[in-house]
C-alpha positions in Angstrom: -97.1 -2.7 6.8 -96.5 1.1 7.2 -95.4 3.4 4.5 -92.0 4.0 6.1 -91.2 0.3 5.9 -92.3 0.1 2.2 -90.0 3.1 1.5 -87.2 1.3 3.2 -87.7 -1.9 1.2 -88.0 0.1 -2.0 -84.7 1.7 -1.2 -83.0 -1.5 0.0 -79.9 -0.7 -1.5 -79.2 1.5 -4.3 -76.7 3.8 -5.8 -73.9 4.1 -3.3 -75.1 5.3 0.1 -73.4 8.4 1.3 -74.3 11.2 3.7 -75.7 8.2 5.4 -77.9 7.7 8.4 -78.9 4.7 10.3 -82.2 3.0 9.5 -84.3 2.9 12.8 -83.7 -0.5 14.3 -87.5 -1.3 14.5 -87.8 -0.7 10.8 -84.7 -2.7 10.0 -86.1 -5.6 12.0 -89.4 -5.5 10.1 -87.6 -5.4 6.8 -85.3 -8.3 7.9 -88.3 -10.5 8.5 -89.8 -9.9 5.1 -86.5 -10.3 3.3 -85.6 -13.5 5.2 -88.9 -15.1 4.2 -88.0 -14.3 0.6 -84.5 -15.8 1.0 -86.0 -19.0 2.5 -88.2 -19.4 -0.6 -85.1 -19.7 -2.8 -84.3 -23.3 -3.6 -80.8 -23.2 -5.1 -78.7 -21.1 -2.7 -75.1 -21.7 -1.9 -76.2 -22.3 1.7 -79.5 -22.0 3.6 -79.4 -18.7 5.5 -80.6 -18.6 9.2 -80.6 -14.9 9.9 -80.7 -13.2 13.3 -83.8 -11.1 12.7 -83.3 -9.1 15.9 -79.9 -7.7 14.8 -80.0 -6.5 11.2 -78.3 -3.3 10.3 -79.4 -0.7 7.8 -78.1 2.6 6.4 -79.9 5.0 4.1 -79.4 8.3 2.3 -82.6 10.0 1.2 -84.4 7.2 -0.5 -81.4 4.9 -0.8 -80.6 2.2 1.7 -78.9 -1.1 2.5 -79.8 -4.0 4.8 -77.4 -6.7 6.1 -78.8 -9.6 8.2 -76.2 -11.5 10.2 -76.4 -15.3 10.7 -77.7 -16.4 14.0 -74.6 -18.6 14.6 -72.0 -15.9 13.7 -69.4 -16.0 16.5 -65.8 -15.2 16.9 -65.1 -18.9 17.6 -66.8 -19.9 14.3 -64.6 -17.4 12.4 -61.4 -18.5 14.2 -62.1 -22.1 13.2 -62.9 -21.3 9.5 -61.1 -23.4 7.0 -61.4 -23.7 3.2 -65.1 -24.4 3.3 -67.2 -21.2 3.5 -68.7 -20.4 6.9 -72.0 -18.5 6.5 -72.1 -15.0 8.1 -75.1 -13.2 6.6 -77.3 -11.8 3.9 -76.8 -8.6 2.0 -79.8 -7.1 0.2 -79.5 -4.4 -2.4 -81.4 -2.5 -5.1 -80.0 -0.7 -8.2 -76.4 -1.0 -7.0 -74.5 -4.3 -7.5 -71.5 -5.8 -5.9 -68.8 -5.2 -8.5 -66.0 -7.5 -9.5 -62.7 -6.6 -11.0 -63.8 -3.0 -11.4 -66.8 -3.9 -13.6 -70.5 -3.9 -13.2 -71.9 -7.4 -12.6 -74.2 -8.5 -15.4 -77.8 -9.0 -14.5 -77.5 -12.6 -15.6 -75.1 -13.2 -12.7 -77.3 -11.6 -10.0 -79.8 -13.3 -7.8 -82.8 -11.1 -8.4 -85.7 -11.6 -5.9 -89.2 -10.2 -6.2 -90.4 -9.1 -2.8 -94.1 -8.1 -2.4 -95.1 -5.5 0.2 -98.8 -4.8 0.2 -99.6 -4.3 -3.5 -96.1 -3.3 -4.5 -93.5 -5.7 -5.9 -89.9 -4.8 -5.6 -87.0 -6.5 -7.5 -84.1 -6.7 -5.1 -80.7 -8.3 -5.2 -79.7 -11.0 -2.6 -76.1 -11.7 -1.8 -75.0 -14.4 0.7 -71.9 -13.7 2.7 -69.5 -16.2 4.0 -66.0 -16.4 5.4 -63.3 -18.9 4.6 -59.5 -19.2 4.9 -57.7 -18.5 1.7 -54.4 -20.0 0.5 -51.8 -18.6 2.9 -54.1 -18.8 5.9 -55.7 -15.4 5.7 -59.5 -15.0 6.1 -61.5 -13.6 3.2 -65.1 -12.6 2.7 -66.8 -14.7 0.0 -69.9 -13.3 -1.8 -72.5 -15.5 -3.5 -75.1 -14.2 -5.9 -77.0 -16.3 -8.5 -74.6 -19.2 -8.7 -73.3 -21.7 -6.1 -69.8 -20.6 -7.0 -68.7 -17.3 -5.4 -69.3 -14.1 -7.4 -66.3 -12.5 -5.8 -64.1 -12.5 -2.7 -62.3 -9.8 -0.8 -59.8 -9.7 2.0 -61.0 -9.7 5.5 -58.7 -7.5 7.5 -58.2 -7.2 11.2 -59.7 -4.2 13.0 -60.4 -3.0 16.6 -63.7 -1.3 16.1 -66.6 -0.9 18.6 -69.5 -3.0 17.5 -72.9 -3.1 18.9 -74.2 -5.5 16.3 -72.7 -8.7 14.8 -72.2 -7.0 11.4 -71.8 -3.2 11.2 -72.2 -1.5 7.9 -70.9 1.9 6.5 -70.5 3.3 3.0 -68.6 5.9 1.1 -68.8 7.3 -2.4 -65.9 6.7 -4.9 -67.5 8.1 -8.1 -70.7 9.3 -9.6 -72.0 5.7 -10.0 -69.7 3.8 -7.6 -68.9 3.4 -4.0 -67.6 1.1 -1.3 -69.5 -0.6 1.6 -67.5 -1.6 4.6 -68.7 -4.6 6.6 -67.3 -5.0 10.1 -67.8 -8.5 11.6 -67.9 -8.7 15.4 -65.7 -5.7 15.8 -62.7 -7.8 14.8 -62.7 -8.2 11.0 -63.6 -5.8 8.2 -64.1 -6.2 4.4 -64.7 -3.6 1.7 -67.1 -4.4 -1.1 -67.1 -2.2 -4.2 -70.5 -1.2 -5.6 -71.5 0.0 -9.0 -74.8 1.0 -10.5 -76.8 -2.0 -11.8 -76.8 -2.5 -15.6 -80.0 -1.5 -17.4 
C-alpha cells in the first residue's frame, strides 16, 4: 500500500471539502477495495452493499477527502421503479465531518464508526449507506443510513441534466467555518444535497 493511498484513506472525508480536486481514479479504486471489505465485515447493516469497485468517486482538498462507491446495480431503470422500500445506490465514507440532520451535528452514538487498518495504521471512519425511495406524494428522496437500520436522515432527490461520467458524481462547497454541503449526482439525472458538520468530540 503506497503512502499516497494511506493519506487518502486518512483523509476520507473530513471538514467540508472546498477548493476541491479529484482524487486520481486509480487511488480511488484502491481505497474503494479496502473500504468495501470493511463494509462487508459489518453484520447489522440496513442492507448488504455490493459496490462497483471500478467506479468510485473521490474529492479532496489538501489532506481532506471524500469517497463515494456506487452500487453495481445502480441503473436509471432501478430508480424509476423505486417504491416505498429503499433501493440501495451506494456507500459514503467520511472522517471528521458527519452528515448533519436538522441543522445539528449527529451524535457519535448515532454514527457507524468503522476501524480501517492500512499497514500499521488504524483509521476510524464513518460509513453511510445511501438508498433511494419514493416518498409520500411520489417524489424520489435520498435516504441515508448510519448506525441504525432506520434512516439517519433523508433529503429530496431533484431532477438535473448534468453530464456524468460515473454513476455517482460528487462535489462540495463550504457553508460555514465548520459546515458544508456535498452534492451527489446520480446517473446525471438526479441530485441530492447532504449537509455536513464537524464531528462531535
